[in-house]
C-alpha positions in Angstrom: 86.3 92.0 107.4 83.4 94.5 107.8 85.0 96.9 105.2 87.7 96.5 102.5 91.2 97.5 103.4 92.5 101.0 103.0 95.4 101.2 100.5 98.1 103.9 100.0 100.9 103.7 97.4 104.0 105.8 97.8 104.4 105.7 94.0 103.0 103.9 91.0 103.8 100.2 90.5 104.7 99.1 94.0 107.4 96.5 94.5 106.8 95.9 98.2 103.8 95.8 100.5 103.5 96.6 104.2 100.3 95.2 105.8 99.4 97.0 109.0 96.7 95.7 111.4 95.1 98.2 113.8 94.3 97.7 117.5 91.0 97.0 119.4 88.3 99.6 118.7 90.2 101.3 115.9 90.0 100.8 112.1 92.3 100.9 109.1 92.6 104.7 109.2 94.4 104.5 112.5 97.9 104.0 111.2 97.6 106.0 107.9 99.2 109.1 109.5 102.1 107.1 110.9 102.7 105.5 107.5 102.8 109.0 106.0 105.7 109.8 108.4 107.8 107.0 107.0 110.3 107.5 104.1 110.9 104.3 102.3 111.8 105.9 99.0 115.3 104.1 98.9 113.6 100.7 98.5 111.2 101.8 95.7 107.4 102.2 95.6 105.6 100.6 98.5 101.9 99.7 99.0 100.5 100.1 102.5 97.5 97.9 103.2 95.4 98.7 106.3 92.8 96.0 106.9 89.6 96.7 108.9 88.8 94.2 111.6 85.2 92.9 111.8 82.8 94.5 114.3 82.0 92.1 117.1 81.0 92.0 120.8 84.0 92.2 123.1 83.6 90.6 126.4 86.0 92.7 128.5 84.1 95.8 127.3 80.7 94.5 128.5 79.9 92.9 125.2 80.0 96.3 123.4 80.3 95.8 119.6 83.5 97.3 118.1 86.2 96.5 115.6 88.2 93.6 116.9 90.4 90.9 115.5 89.3 88.5 118.3 87.4 88.6 121.6 89.2 89.4 124.9 87.7 88.0 128.0 90.0 89.1 130.8 92.7 91.7 131.6 95.2 88.8 131.6 95.5 88.6 127.8 96.9 85.0 128.0 93.9 83.7 129.9 90.9 82.4 128.0 92.2 83.3 124.6 89.7 83.4 121.8 91.6 80.8 119.6 88.7 80.5 117.2 88.6 84.3 116.6 92.4 84.4 116.3 92.4 81.7 113.7 89.6 83.4 111.7 91.5 86.6 111.6 94.7 84.8 110.7 92.9 83.4 107.7 91.7 86.9 106.7 95.3 88.2 106.8 96.5 85.2 104.9 94.0 86.1 102.2 95.4 89.6 102.1 98.9 88.3 101.7 97.7 86.0 98.9 96.1 88.9 97.2 99.3 90.9 97.3 101.1 87.9 95.7 98.5 87.8 93.0 99.2 91.5 92.3 102.8 90.7 91.7 104.4 91.3 95.1 106.7 88.4 96.2 106.3 87.1 99.7 109.9 88.1 100.3 108.8 91.8 99.7 105.9 91.7 102.2 106.0 92.9 105.8 103.2 92.1 108.2 102.8 94.6 111.0 100.4 95.5 113.7 99.6 97.4 116.9 98.2 95.8 120.1 95.6 93.2 118.9 97.1 93.9 115.4 100.5 93.0 116.8 99.2 89.7 118.0 97.8 89.0 114.5 101.0 90.0 112.8 103.1 87.6 115.0 100.6 84.8 114.7 100.2 85.0 110.9 103.8 85.9 110.0 105.4 83.1 112.0 103.1 80.6 110.4 103.2 81.8 106.8 104.5 79.2 104.4 106.8 81.5 102.4 109.6 83.7 103.7 108.4 87.2 104.4 110.6 90.3 104.5 109.8 91.1 108.1 107.3 91.0 111.0 106.5 94.0 113.1 104.8 94.0 116.5 104.0 97.3 118.3 102.7 97.4 121.8 101.4 93.8 121.7 102.1 90.2 122.5 102.4 86.7 121.1 99.0 85.0 121.2 98.4 81.3 121.8 102.1 81.2 122.6 102.1 77.5 123.5 101.2 76.6 119.9 104.0 78.6 118.3 106.8 76.1 118.4 104.6 73.4 116.7 102.8 75.6 114.2 105.5 78.1 113.1 106.8 77.5 109.5 110.5 76.9 108.8 110.2 79.5 105.9 110.1 82.3 108.5 112.4 81.0 111.1 115.0 83.6 110.1 112.7 86.4 109.2 113.6 89.6 111.2 111.1 90.5 113.9 110.7 94.1 115.2 109.1 94.4 118.6 108.5 97.7 120.3 106.7 98.6 123.6 106.1 101.4 126.0 107.4 101.2 129.5 104.3 102.7 130.9 101.8 100.6 128.9 98.7 100.0 131.1 96.9 97.9 128.5 99.5 95.3 127.5 102.1 95.4 130.3 105.7 95.6 129.4 106.3 92.3 131.2 103.9 90.5 128.9 105.7 91.9 125.8 109.0 90.9 127.3 107.8 87.3 127.8 106.7 87.2 124.1 110.2 88.5 123.1 111.9 85.9 125.2 109.7 83.1 123.9 110.6 84.0 120.3 114.2 84.3 121.1 114.2 80.9 122.8 112.8 79.5 119.5 115.8 81.0 117.7 114.0 84.0 116.1 116.0 87.2 115.4 114.1 89.7 117.5 115.0 93.5 117.4 113.6 94.8 120.7 112.9 98.5 121.5 111.5 100.2 124.6 110.2 103.7 124.9 109.0 106.1 127.5 105.3 106.0 126.6 102.0 104.3 127.4 99.9 102.3 124.9 100.7 104.5 122.0 103.3 105.3 119.3 106.1 107.8 119.6 108.4 109.6 117.0 111.5 107.7 118.2 109.6 104.4 117.5 108.6 105.6 114.1 112.2 106.4 113.3 113.4 103.0 114.5 110.6 101.3 112.5 111.6 103.3 109.4 115.2 102.0 109.7 114.0 98.4 110.2 111.8 98.6 107.1 114.5 100.1 105.0 116.9 97.3 106.1 114.6 94.3 105.5 113.1 95.6 102.2 116.5 96.8 101.0 117.9 93.4 101.7 115.2 91.6 99.8 115.4 94.2 97.0 119.0 93.3 96.5 118.2 89.6 96.4 115.5 90.1 93.8 117.9 92.2 91.7 120.4 89.4 91.5 118.0 86.7 90.3 
């Protein structure tokens, strides 16, 4: 990463972590205001971690250097995917998850989330992680290197809840591409909670409310399990 992650704690001594990856050209600050709209107080103190993608040339933008988790060559996001870049960023996010575990947060109390390119990274990393996570959240994105998912996904996260949300008027990641990702995950047996909204490539208040409910549910469930140990 070009810069360390931004961190926000809702209260001292967090017992859960939500890792949120931004989209192309943005940075870790992008989703801080949205996190501030969430109320997760019923599940205890939460640490939000907002990583910053490295700055790199992006082919589709004429080679202009910008924060990106991986290169994009064509408008068809499934064509000529930057597998090497995807896997480098996957390793980066895995390191962040490992750091949270070292700080005392169990994998079962960690949610990986992201928007657009960040959604791709959340799905790619979360499905392959070797310990059960609390949840996986994908906003306005898609499943990258989809053909490898069946072979590379880890059994630990086969039943991990997945929240997918998308705008019906999205001109960047077409709704049809997101629906193909949804259907691919469902065909593999993953529990996908799907939401559509009247918006473009953005976030809306209704989506934030639905996300809040999802996070309360998955972190509340794992909190109950931890309490019974």
